[in-house]
N, CA, C and O atoms as CSV, one atom per row, in Angstrom:
chain,resi,resn,atom,element,x,y,z
A,1,MET,N,N,-64.149,39.402,36.094
A,1,MET,CA,C,-62.652,39.666,35.402
A,1,MET,C,C,-62.435,39.087,34.147
A,1,MET,O,O,-62.594,37.873,34.020
A,2,THR,N,N,-62.118,39.734,33.269
A,2,THR,CA,C,-61.932,39.052,31.990
A,2,THR,C,C,-60.367,38.571,31.700
A,2,THR,O,O,-59.363,39.238,31.946
A,3,HIS,N,N,-60.412,37.375,31.172
A,3,HIS,CA,C,-59.171,36.689,31.052
A,3,HIS,C,C,-58.605,37.055,29.445
A,3,HIS,O,O,-59.352,37.336,28.509
A,4,LYS,N,N,-57.348,36.989,29.386
A,4,LYS,CA,C,-56.889,36.878,28.037
A,4,LYS,C,C,-56.723,35.452,27.294
A,4,LYS,O,O,-56.792,35.219,26.087
A,5,TYR,N,N,-56.465,34.486,28.465
A,5,TYR,CA,C,-56.433,33.099,28.022
A,5,TYR,C,C,-57.267,32.144,29.028
A,5,TYR,O,O,-57.901,32.597,29.981
A,6,TYR,N,N,-57.204,30.993,28.757
A,6,TYR,CA,C,-57.913,30.003,29.940
A,6,TYR,C,C,-56.741,28.783,29.796
A,6,TYR,O,O,-56.100,28.548,28.772
A,7,SER,N,N,-56.630,28.052,31.122
A,7,SER,CA,C,-56.058,26.758,31.295
A,7,SER,C,C,-56.530,25.672,30.595
A,7,SER,O,O,-57.694,25.365,30.849
A,8,VAL,N,N,-55.819,24.863,29.608
A,8,VAL,CA,C,-56.182,23.802,29.189
A,8,VAL,C,C,-55.850,22.490,30.228
A,8,VAL,O,O,-54.694,22.341,30.624
A,9,ASN,N,N,-56.719,21.730,30.567
A,9,ASN,CA,C,-56.347,20.722,31.512
A,9,ASN,C,C,-57.046,19.255,31.097
A,9,ASN,O,O,-58.098,19.190,30.461
A,10,VAL,N,N,-56.303,18.110,31.553
A,10,VAL,CA,C,-56.882,16.860,31.534
A,10,VAL,C,C,-57.277,16.276,32.871
A,10,VAL,O,O,-56.596,16.457,33.880
A,11,PRO,N,N,-58.402,15.568,32.855
A,11,PRO,CA,C,-59.017,15.229,34.012
A,11,PRO,C,C,-58.011,13.844,34.264
A,11,PRO,O,O,-57.679,13.131,33.317
A,12,VAL,N,N,-57.598,13.586,35.620
A,12,VAL,CA,C,-56.561,12.264,35.836
A,12,VAL,C,C,-57.063,12.148,37.515
A,12,VAL,O,O,-57.089,12.933,38.463
A,13,GLU,N,N,-57.507,10.445,37.255
A,13,GLU,CA,C,-58.140,10.158,38.361
A,13,GLU,C,C,-57.061,9.687,39.284
A,13,GLU,O,O,-56.202,8.962,38.781
A,14,GLY,N,N,-56.955,10.019,40.705
A,14,GLY,CA,C,-55.953,9.483,41.655
A,14,GLY,C,C,-56.320,8.131,42.220
A,14,GLY,O,O,-57.415,7.586,42.082
A,15,LYS,N,N,-55.246,7.640,42.891
A,15,LYS,CA,C,-55.511,6.405,43.685
A,15,LYS,C,C,-56.589,6.301,44.509
A,15,LYS,O,O,-57.204,5.243,44.648
A,16,ASP,N,N,-56.940,7.581,45.212
A,16,ASP,CA,C,-57.862,7.655,45.912
A,16,ASP,C,C,-59.315,7.804,45.585
A,16,ASP,O,O,-60.296,7.995,46.304
A,17,GLY,N,N,-59.157,7.649,44.183
A,17,GLY,CA,C,-60.628,7.852,43.328
A,17,GLY,C,C,-61.109,9.186,43.017
A,17,GLY,O,O,-62.113,9.350,42.323
A,18,LYS,N,N,-60.354,10.258,43.558
A,18,LYS,CA,C,-60.520,11.591,43.071
A,18,LYS,C,C,-59.949,12.098,42.091
A,18,LYS,O,O,-58.800,11.789,41.774
A,19,THR,N,N,-60.730,13.036,41.402
A,19,THR,CA,C,-60.401,13.415,40.245
A,19,THR,C,C,-59.601,14.949,40.152
A,19,THR,O,O,-59.998,15.995,40.665
A,20,ARG,N,N,-58.427,14.758,39.387
A,20,ARG,CA,C,-57.431,16.100,39.641
A,20,ARG,C,C,-57.259,16.465,38.046
A,20,ARG,O,O,-57.405,15.717,37.079
A,21,PHE,N,N,-56.895,17.887,38.085
A,21,PHE,CA,C,-56.675,18.311,36.516
A,21,PHE,C,C,-55.368,18.852,36.507
A,21,PHE,O,O,-54.896,19.731,37.227
A,22,ARG,N,N,-54.745,18.074,35.407
A,22,ARG,CA,C,-53.565,18.424,35.106
A,22,ARG,C,C,-53.365,19.372,33.954
A,22,ARG,O,O,-53.882,19.089,32.873
A,23,ARG,N,N,-52.589,20.582,34.106
A,23,ARG,CA,C,-52.566,21.576,33.002
A,23,ARG,C,C,-51.365,20.993,32.168
A,23,ARG,O,O,-50.265,20.567,32.519
A,24,VAL,N,N,-52.150,21.165,30.566
A,24,VAL,CA,C,-51.368,20.699,29.554
A,24,VAL,C,C,-51.330,21.900,28.419
A,24,VAL,O,O,-51.043,21.602,27.260
A,25,GLY,N,N,-51.591,23.106,28.740
A,25,GLY,CA,C,-51.684,23.983,27.783
A,25,GLY,C,C,-52.502,25.347,28.140
A,25,GLY,O,O,-52.980,25.640,29.236
A,26,ALA,N,N,-52.537,26.011,27.085
A,26,ALA,CA,C,-53.562,27.325,27.239
A,26,ALA,C,C,-54.496,27.491,26.067
A,26,ALA,O,O,-54.256,26.868,25.033
A,27,ALA,N,N,-55.518,28.267,26.152
A,27,ALA,CA,C,-56.668,28.371,25.201
A,27,ALA,C,C,-56.750,29.878,24.931
A,27,ALA,O,O,-56.970,30.590,25.911
A,28,PHE,N,N,-56.584,30.525,23.593
A,28,PHE,CA,C,-56.786,32.066,23.680
A,28,PHE,C,C,-57.902,32.137,22.864
A,28,PHE,O,O,-58.078,31.420,21.879
A,29,PRO,N,N,-58.839,33.203,23.361
A,29,PRO,CA,C,-59.913,33.538,22.426
A,29,PRO,C,C,-59.590,34.222,21.254
A,29,PRO,O,O,-58.648,35.014,21.251
A,30,ASN,N,N,-60.344,33.983,20.138
A,30,ASN,CA,C,-59.620,34.909,18.757
A,30,ASN,C,C,-60.479,36.149,18.677
A,30,ASN,O,O,-61.566,36.217,19.251
A,31,LYS,N,N,-60.020,37.033,18.024
A,31,LYS,CA,C,-60.509,38.398,17.907
A,31,LYS,C,C,-62.012,38.022,17.173
A,31,LYS,O,O,-62.297,37.070,16.446
A,32,ASP,N,N,-62.826,39.121,17.646
A,32,ASP,CA,C,-64.231,39.150,16.981
A,32,ASP,C,C,-64.124,39.089,15.674
A,32,ASP,O,O,-63.218,39.770,15.194
A,33,GLY,N,N,-64.989,38.277,14.717
A,33,GLY,CA,C,-65.131,38.083,13.356
A,33,GLY,C,C,-64.170,36.920,12.776
A,33,GLY,O,O,-64.124,36.519,11.614
A,34,ALA,N,N,-63.451,36.506,13.833
A,34,ALA,CA,C,-62.584,35.060,13.060
A,34,ALA,C,C,-63.234,33.984,12.719
A,34,ALA,O,O,-64.382,33.877,13.150
A,35,LYS,N,N,-62.823,33.188,12.084
A,35,LYS,CA,C,-63.949,32.064,11.575
A,35,LYS,C,C,-63.735,31.193,12.914
A,35,LYS,O,O,-64.712,30.468,13.100
A,36,SER,N,N,-62.765,31.058,13.874
A,36,SER,CA,C,-63.038,30.046,15.066
A,36,SER,C,C,-63.000,30.821,16.211
A,36,SER,O,O,-62.496,31.943,16.188
A,37,PHE,N,N,-63.561,30.262,17.378
A,37,PHE,CA,C,-63.927,31.159,18.519
A,37,PHE,C,C,-62.564,30.989,19.268
A,37,PHE,O,O,-62.353,31.951,20.008
A,38,MET,N,N,-61.714,30.173,19.286
A,38,MET,CA,C,-60.492,30.010,20.376
A,38,MET,C,C,-59.725,29.254,19.726
A,38,MET,O,O,-60.169,28.402,18.956
A,39,SER,N,N,-58.136,29.492,19.982
A,39,SER,CA,C,-57.045,28.614,19.851
A,39,SER,C,C,-56.427,27.966,20.822
A,39,SER,O,O,-56.098,28.635,21.802
A,40,ILE,N,N,-56.190,26.870,20.806
A,40,ILE,CA,C,-55.431,26.063,21.857
A,40,ILE,C,C,-54.012,25.599,21.527
A,40,ILE,O,O,-53.680,25.020,20.493
A,41,LYS,N,N,-53.243,25.925,22.524
A,41,LYS,CA,C,-51.741,25.874,22.211
A,41,LYS,C,C,-51.295,24.759,23.538
A,41,LYS,O,O,-51.341,25.095,24.721
A,42,LEU,N,N,-50.895,23.485,23.086
A,42,LEU,CA,C,-50.579,22.475,23.896
A,42,LEU,C,C,-49.039,22.746,24.361
A,42,LEU,O,O,-48.198,23.278,23.636
A,43,ASP,N,N,-48.813,22.291,25.686
A,43,ASP,CA,C,-47.285,22.620,26.091
A,43,ASP,C,C,-46.580,21.308,25.453
A,43,ASP,O,O,-45.355,21.300,25.328
A,44,PHE,N,N,-47.334,20.241,25.064
A,44,PHE,CA,C,-46.635,19.051,24.740
A,44,PHE,C,C,-47.857,18.004,23.881
A,44,PHE,O,O,-49.077,18.133,23.981
A,45,PRO,N,N,-47.292,17.209,23.235
A,45,PRO,CA,C,-48.442,16.405,22.616
A,45,PRO,C,C,-49.254,15.588,23.588
A,45,PRO,O,O,-48.728,14.944,24.495
A,46,VAL,N,N,-50.486,15.631,23.383
A,46,VAL,CA,C,-51.217,15.030,24.482
A,46,VAL,C,C,-52.068,13.926,23.860
A,46,VAL,O,O,-52.731,14.226,22.866
A,47,GLY,N,N,-52.120,12.698,24.331
A,47,GLY,CA,C,-52.922,11.660,23.956
A,47,GLY,C,C,-54.068,11.626,24.789
A,47,GLY,O,O,-54.298,10.612,25.448
A,48,ALA,N,N,-54.826,12.627,24.841
A,48,ALA,CA,C,-56.084,12.577,25.626
A,48,ALA,C,C,-57.285,12.807,24.834
A,48,ALA,O,O,-57.358,13.382,23.748
A,49,THR,N,N,-58.453,12.148,25.698
A,49,THR,CA,C,-59.725,11.914,24.973
A,49,THR,C,C,-60.459,13.121,25.329
A,49,THR,O,O,-61.381,13.367,24.552
A,50,GLU,N,N,-60.278,14.072,26.442
A,50,GLU,CA,C,-60.961,15.082,26.977
A,50,GLU,C,C,-59.849,16.330,27.456
A,50,GLU,O,O,-58.856,16.154,28.162
A,51,LEU,N,N,-60.224,17.374,26.980
A,51,LEU,CA,C,-59.588,18.589,27.429
A,51,LEU,C,C,-60.648,19.265,28.373
A,51,LEU,O,O,-61.831,19.240,28.033
A,52,VAL,N,N,-60.291,19.830,29.471
A,52,VAL,CA,C,-61.064,20.780,30.163
A,52,VAL,C,C,-60.350,21.880,30.250
A,52,VAL,O,O,-59.141,21.829,30.476
A,53,LEU,N,N,-61.189,23.333,30.035
A,53,LEU,CA,C,-60.789,24.406,30.273
A,53,LEU,C,C,-61.311,25.056,31.569
A,53,LEU,O,O,-62.425,24.833,32.041
A,54,PHE,N,N,-60.279,25.983,32.158
A,54,PHE,CA,C,-60.698,26.737,33.452
A,54,PHE,C,C,-60.084,28.130,33.402
A,54,PHE,O,O,-58.915,28.201,33.025
A,55,GLU,N,N,-60.660,29.127,33.699
A,55,GLU,CA,C,-60.293,30.386,33.932
A,55,GLU,C,C,-58.857,30.357,34.760
A,55,GLU,O,O,-58.817,29.697,35.799
A,56,PRO,N,N,-57.888,30.942,34.389
A,56,PRO,CA,C,-56.569,30.761,35.174
A,56,PRO,C,C,-56.575,31.449,36.454
A,56,PRO,O,O,-57.163,32.515,36.639
A,57,LYS,N,N,-55.788,30.705,37.496
A,57,LYS,CA,C,-55.747,30.958,38.779
A,57,LYS,C,C,-54.510,32.197,39.026
A,57,LYS,O,O,-53.442,32.207,38.414
A,58,GLU,N,N,-54.772,32.837,39.677
A,58,GLU,CA,C,-53.422,34.055,40.044
A,58,GLU,C,C,-52.286,33.598,39.764
A,58,GLU,O,O,-51.696,34.356,38.994
A,59,GLN,N,N,-51.578,32.498,40.100
A,59,GLN,CA,C,-50.328,32.281,39.954
A,59,GLN,C,C,-49.979,31.624,38.442
A,59,GLN,O,O,-48.929,31.673,37.800
A,60,ASP,N,N,-51.364,30.944,38.101
A,60,ASP,CA,C,-51.115,30.998,36.277
A,60,ASP,C,C,-50.874,32.078,35.643
A,60,ASP,O,O,-50.009,32.058,34.767
A,61,GLU,N,N,-51.591,33.286,35.942
A,61,GLU,CA,C,-51.317,34.524,35.210
A,61,GLU,C,C,-50.012,35.094,35.246
A,61,GLU,O,O,-49.500,35.786,34.366
A,62,ASP,N,N,-49.408,34.674,36.569
A,62,ASP,CA,C,-47.789,35.178,36.971
A,62,ASP,C,C,-46.917,34.321,35.925
A,62,ASP,O,O,-45.941,34.884,35.430
A,63,ASP,N,N,-47.210,32.982,35.552
A,63,ASP,CA,C,-46.460,32.342,34.849
A,63,ASP,C,C,-46.200,32.674,33.707
A,63,ASP,O,O,-45.060,32.473,33.289
A,64,GLN,N,N,-47.246,33.316,32.824
A,64,GLN,CA,C,-47.493,33.382,31.511
A,64,GLN,C,C,-46.654,34.801,31.262
A,64,GLN,O,O,-46.593,35.292,30.134
């Protein structure tokens, strides 16, 4: 399945030691021939050192 966007997430370690991913925005592939590959739009300013991209889940697609 081809997606029109990807979910942008930051890894957050819980008190139980497990890593969970909190969504902070979306990334959109640019058109063929563009100078850059992808544009990332954040929901809010993020003071993160790592961003993780995932293909969206079905509920994410309905939210957009």
